[in-house]
C-alpha positions in Angstrom: 0.0 0.0 0.0 1.4 3.4 -1.0 1.5 6.3 1.3 0.2 9.7 0.2 2.7 12.2 1.5 2.2 15.9 0.9 4.2 18.9 1.9 1.8 21.6 3.4 2.7 25.2 3.9 0.8 28.3 5.0 -1.3 29.0 2.0 -0.1 32.6 1.6 3.5 31.4 1.7 3.3 28.4 -0.7 5.6 28.4 -3.7 5.4 26.2 -6.8 8.4 26.1 -9.2 9.9 29.2 -7.4 6.8 31.4 -8.3 4.9 32.8 -5.4 1.3 31.7 -5.4 -1.2 34.5 -4.6 -4.5 34.0 -2.9 -7.2 36.4 -1.6 -9.4 36.2 1.4 -13.1 36.6 0.8 -14.7 36.4 4.3 -14.4 35.2 7.8 -16.6 32.4 9.2 -16.5 31.8 12.9 -13.0 33.5 13.1 -11.6 31.2 10.3 -10.4 33.0 7.1 -12.1 31.6 4.1 -9.6 31.5 1.1 -10.3 31.4 -2.5 -7.8 30.6 -5.2 -7.8 32.3 -8.6 -6.1 29.4 -10.5 -6.6 25.7 -11.1 -5.0 23.4 -8.6 -5.0 19.8 -7.4 -6.5 18.9 -4.0 -6.7 15.7 -2.0 -10.0 14.4 -0.6 -10.4 11.8 2.2 -13.2 9.4 1.5 -14.8 6.4 3.1 -12.7 3.4 2.2 -14.1 1.5 -0.8 -16.1 4.5 -2.0 -13.3 6.1 -4.0 -14.9 5.3 -7.5 -18.3 6.2 -6.3 -17.1 9.6 -5.0 -15.4 10.3 -8.3 -18.6 9.6 -10.3 -20.7 11.7 -7.8 -18.4 14.7 -8.0 -18.4 14.6 -11.9 -22.2 14.3 -11.8 -22.6 17.2 -9.4 -20.2 19.4 -11.3 -22.4 18.9 -14.3 -25.7 19.2 -12.7 -24.7 22.2 -10.6 -23.0 23.9 -13.4 -19.6 24.0 -11.9 -17.8 22.6 -14.9 -15.7 25.9 -15.1 -14.4 25.2 -11.6 -14.3 21.5 -11.2 -12.2 19.6 -13.7 -10.5 16.2 -13.5 -11.3 13.7 -10.7 -8.8 11.0 -10.3 -8.7 7.7 -8.3 -5.0 6.5 -8.5 -4.9 2.7 -9.3 -2.2 0.3 -10.1 -2.5 -3.1 -11.9 -0.8 -6.1 -10.4 -0.5 -9.6 -11.8 -1.3 -12.4 -9.6 -1.3 -16.2 -10.2 -4.2 -18.1 -8.7 -5.0 -21.8 -9.5 -2.3 -21.7 -12.1 -3.8 -18.8 -14.0 -2.4 -15.3 -14.2 -5.0 -12.5 -13.4 -4.7 -8.8 -13.4 -5.8 -7.2 -10.1 -6.5 -3.5 -9.8 -5.4 -2.0 -6.5 -6.0 1.5 -5.2 -2.7 3.3 -4.9 -3.9 5.5 -2.1 -6.9 3.7 -0.5 -9.4 6.2 0.9 -8.2 9.2 -1.1 -9.3 10.9 -4.3 -7.6 13.7 -6.3 -9.6 16.6 -7.7 -8.5 19.4 -10.1 -10.4 22.5 -9.3 -10.5 26.3 -8.8 -11.1 26.8 -5.1 -14.2 29.0 -4.4 -16.8 28.9 -1.7 -19.2 27.3 -4.2 -16.8 24.7 -5.7 -15.6 23.9 -2.1 -19.3 23.3 -1.1 -20.1 21.1 -4.1 -17.1 18.8 -3.6 -17.0 18.8 0.3 -20.7 17.8 0.5 -20.4 15.0 -2.1 -21.7 11.7 -0.5 -18.8 9.6 0.6 -16.3 12.6 1.1 -15.2 13.1 4.7 -13.0 16.1 4.1 -10.1 17.8 2.3 -6.6 16.8 3.3 -4.9 19.9 4.5 -8.0 21.6 5.8 -8.2 22.7 9.4 -11.9 22.3 9.6 -14.7 24.8 10.4 -15.1 25.5 6.7 -11.4 26.5 6.1 -10.1 26.0 2.6 -7.2 23.4 2.2 -3.8 24.0 0.6 -3.3 22.4 -2.8 -0.6 19.8 -3.8 2.7 21.0 -4.9 3.0 21.0 -8.7 5.9 18.5 -8.6 3.8 16.2 -6.4 0.8 16.1 -8.6 3.1 15.8 -11.8 4.8 12.7 -10.3 1.4 11.0 -9.5 -0.1 11.8 -12.9 2.9 10.5 -14.8 2.9 7.3 -12.9 -0.7 6.9 -14.1 0.2 7.7 -17.7 -1.8 10.8 -17.5 -1.0 14.4 -18.9 0.2 16.8 -16.3 -2.0 19.6 -17.8 -5.5 19.9 -19.0 -6.0 20.7 -22.7 -9.4 21.8 -24.2 -9.7 19.7 -27.3 -13.1 19.4 -29.0 -12.9 16.5 -31.3 -15.2 13.6 -32.1 -14.7 10.0 -33.1 -14.0 9.6 -36.7 -12.8 13.2 -37.0 -9.5 13.9 -38.8 -6.7 15.7 -36.7 -3.2 16.9 -37.4 -0.4 15.7 -35.3 1.7 18.7 -34.3 4.2 17.1 -31.9 6.2 13.9 -31.6 7.4 11.3 -34.1 4.5 11.7 -36.3 4.4 15.5 -36.4 3.0 16.8 -39.6 0.8 13.8 -40.4 -3.0 13.6 -40.3 -5.1 10.8 -38.9 -8.6 9.7 -37.9 -9.6 9.7 -34.2 -10.7 6.1 -33.2 -10.7 6.5 -29.4 -10.9 9.4 -26.8 -9.9 9.2 -23.2 -10.9 12.4 -21.5 -9.6 11.4 -18.0 -6.1 10.5 -19.2 -6.2 13.4 -21.8 -5.2 10.9 -24.6 -6.6 9.8 -27.8 -5.9 7.0 -30.4 -5.4 8.1 -34.0 -5.1 5.9 -37.1 -2.4 7.2 -39.5 -1.3 6.1 -43.0 2.3 4.8 -42.8 3.8 3.5 -46.1 0.3 2.5 -47.3 -0.6 0.7 -44.1 -2.9 2.0 -41.4 -1.2 2.3 -38.0 -2.8 3.2 -34.7 -0.9 5.5 -32.3 -1.8 7.0 -28.9 -1.2 10.6 -28.4 -1.7 13.3 -25.7 -4.4 15.9 -26.4 -1.6 18.6 -26.7 0.0 16.7 -29.5 -2.8 17.3 -32.0 -4.8 20.0 -33.6 -8.3 19.7 -35.0 -8.8 20.4 -38.6 
């Protein structure tokens, strides 16, 4: 079982990649300063054990139904696949990397905090001191390390393409080629594209930021 370790600082003193992060305080609630962030960051949620995937689904549903799509973005349940041999047969078993935790990419406001915090199965934000106080986000290097280990992009890219659509590859070994989209993975920010290589159709997996729509 992996241990989720985060470096927490006072929110107004936190630095990411040597750049001072700025926050502003919006109000006080029972003597606790309520803090809002003006930028997208990753936060860690504590959930009931075994409810991680349900929490992910609920947050995504609530973000859509409560029109918070501009504030709540990716929700991730880190998992790892292990191979086990049972009765002479090899099986792939999926384990939670951080049981009881869910990662959420969001812009922290009173409204987005309320939607996420009050999602069924969520017991609180890691790094929050309670009484409605806002948590500090993960350091950029921390979330980058986690996302890379999951094969996910470290940044969110808005790419509006559909299955069957032709896109142009702008980065990587196939830069300059065009291909047809056959699969889209919004969560991992990846898509599969069929390209023509020497008269043969070849499938390749690309990040969203490696293609442009035509």
